[in-house]
C-alpha positions as CSV (number, residue, x, y, z in Angstrom):
1,M,-42.3,-26.5,-7.6
2,T,-42.5,-29.6,-5.5
3,I,-40.0,-30.8,-2.9
4,D,-39.2,-33.8,-5.1
5,M,-38.4,-31.5,-8.1
6,L,-36.2,-29.3,-5.9
7,R,-34.4,-32.3,-4.6
8,E,-33.7,-33.5,-8.1
9,I,-32.5,-30.1,-9.2
10,L,-30.1,-30.0,-6.2
11,L,-28.9,-33.5,-7.0
12,W,-28.1,-32.6,-10.6
13,S,-26.5,-29.3,-9.5
14,L,-24.3,-31.3,-7.0
15,I,-23.2,-33.7,-9.8
16,I,-22.4,-30.9,-12.2
17,N,-20.6,-28.8,-9.7
18,I,-18.5,-31.7,-8.4
19,G,-17.7,-32.6,-12.0
20,L,-16.5,-29.0,-12.7
21,L,-14.4,-29.0,-9.5
22,L,-12.8,-32.4,-10.5
23,W,-12.2,-31.1,-14.0
24,W,-10.5,-28.0,-12.6
25,A,-8.4,-30.0,-10.2
26,L,-7.3,-32.6,-12.8
27,F,-6.7,-30.0,-15.4
28,F,-4.6,-28.0,-12.9
29,L,-2.7,-31.1,-11.8
30,F,-1.9,-32.5,-15.3
31,A,-1.7,-29.3,-17.3
32,H,-0.1,-27.0,-14.7
33,D,2.6,-25.7,-16.9
34,F,0.3,-25.0,-19.9
35,I,-2.1,-23.1,-17.7
36,Y,0.7,-21.1,-16.1
37,R,2.2,-20.2,-19.4
38,M,-1.2,-19.1,-20.8
39,H,-1.9,-16.9,-17.8
40,G,1.7,-15.7,-17.7
41,K,1.1,-13.9,-21.0
42,W,-1.6,-11.8,-19.3
43,F,-0.4,-11.5,-15.7
44,N,3.1,-11.3,-14.3
45,M,3.1,-13.4,-11.2
46,P,5.4,-16.0,-9.7
47,V,4.3,-19.7,-9.8
48,E,3.8,-19.8,-6.0
49,T,1.2,-17.0,-6.3
50,F,-0.5,-18.8,-9.2
51,N,-0.7,-22.0,-7.3
52,T,-2.1,-20.3,-4.2
53,I,-4.8,-18.5,-6.2
54,H,-5.9,-21.8,-7.8
55,Y,-5.8,-23.7,-4.6
56,A,-7.8,-21.0,-2.8
57,G,-10.3,-20.8,-5.7
58,M,-10.9,-24.6,-5.6
59,A,-11.3,-24.5,-1.8
60,F,-13.8,-21.6,-2.0
61,F,-15.7,-23.4,-4.8
62,K,-15.9,-26.6,-2.7
63,I,-17.2,-24.7,0.3
64,L,-19.8,-23.0,-1.9
65,I,-20.9,-26.4,-3.2
66,F,-21.2,-27.8,0.3
67,V,-23.1,-24.8,1.8
68,F,-25.5,-24.0,-1.1
69,V,-26.0,-27.4,-2.7
70,L,-25.1,-30.4,-0.6
71,V,-26.5,-29.2,2.7
72,P,-29.9,-28.2,1.3
73,Y,-30.0,-31.5,-0.6
74,L,-29.3,-33.5,2.6
75,A,-31.8,-31.4,4.5
76,L,-34.5,-32.3,1.9
77,L,-33.6,-35.9,2.1
78,I,-34.0,-35.9,5.9
79,V,-37.3,-34.0,5.7
80,T,-38.9,-36.3,3.1
């Protein structure tokens, strides 16, 4: 595996992961009540807890994207 190939893999991984994060955020923003009703059938939790879980999940996912995809990609751009 060459550095160029690894850089391309990281770029596509970054694009896909940011797309998933945006999809999650937009779906949560525009279909909040639908998602809450769907999860409410399985779990009994107040809406504040539901919002906190999703917000923390999105923040954690964003941090993982930055640490494991964006930073290595930028490091490879600097090196090459």
